[in-house]
Each structure stands twice: as structure tokens, then as C-alpha cells.
C-alpha positions in Angstrom: 0.0 0.0 0.0 1.3 3.4 -0.9 2.0 6.2 1.6 -0.9 8.2 0.1 -3.3 5.4 0.7 -2.1 5.0 4.3 -2.4 8.8 4.8 -6.0 8.8 3.6 -6.9 5.8 5.7 -5.7 7.7 8.7 -7.5 10.8 7.5 -10.7 8.9 7.0 -10.4 7.4 10.5 -9.9 10.8 12.0 -12.7 12.4 10.1 -15.1 9.6 11.0 -14.2 10.0 14.7 -14.7 13.7 14.4 -18.2 13.2 12.9 -19.2 10.8 15.6 -17.8 12.9 18.4 -15.1 10.4 19.6 -12.0 12.3 18.3 -9.5 12.9 21.0 -7.9 16.3 21.5 -4.5 15.0 20.4 -6.0 13.5 17.2 -7.9 16.7 16.5 -4.6 18.5 16.4 -3.2 15.9 14.0 -6.3 16.3 11.8 -6.0 20.1 11.8 -2.4 19.9 10.8 -3.0 17.4 8.1 -5.8 19.6 6.6 -3.7 22.8 6.9 -0.7 21.2 5.2 -2.3 19.0 2.5 -4.7 20.2 -0.3 -5.5 16.6 -1.2 -6.5 16.0 2.4 -8.8 19.0 2.3 -10.5 17.6 -0.8 -11.0 14.2 0.8 -12.4 15.9 3.9 -14.9 17.8 1.8 -15.9 14.5 0.1 -16.4 12.9 3.5 -18.3 15.9 4.9 -20.6 15.9 1.8 -21.2 12.1 2.2 -22.0 12.6 5.9 -24.4 15.4 5.1 -26.2 13.3 2.4 -26.6 10.4 4.8 -28.1 12.6 7.4 -30.4 14.1 4.9 -31.5 10.7 3.5 -32.0 9.1 6.8 -33.3 12.1 8.8 -36.8 10.6 8.9 -35.8 7.0 9.6 -36.5 5.9 13.2 -34.0 3.6 15.0 
């Protein structure tokens, strides 16, 4: 697996934890630095945020 793939796996994990409210303070700082330093990471974050929003919209009326 390439370094880019590994970096995005880590990014995906951090973003998912951010969205579900389980991201630690230390990991939040890692995520912020990654997003500040890497334009590709910002694009991936935007993709994940869009997907998260769509899922909330689609399932907003669904009861547990």
C-alpha cells in the first residue's frame, strides 16, 4: 500500500471519529495539521463531509 493510501486511511479514520464525536484532543490537532498542510486531504475531507451530510439528509426521517 502506498504512503498516500495510508495517509488517507488515517485521514478517513480521524474524520469519522470527528463526525461521531469520539475524536481525542490529540487526534484533533493531528487532523487540523493534516488539513492545513495538504490540499488533497482537504479535498478528501470535503468529500467525506458531503457524504456525511447526504446520509443525514437521506435518513433524517428514519427511526432507529
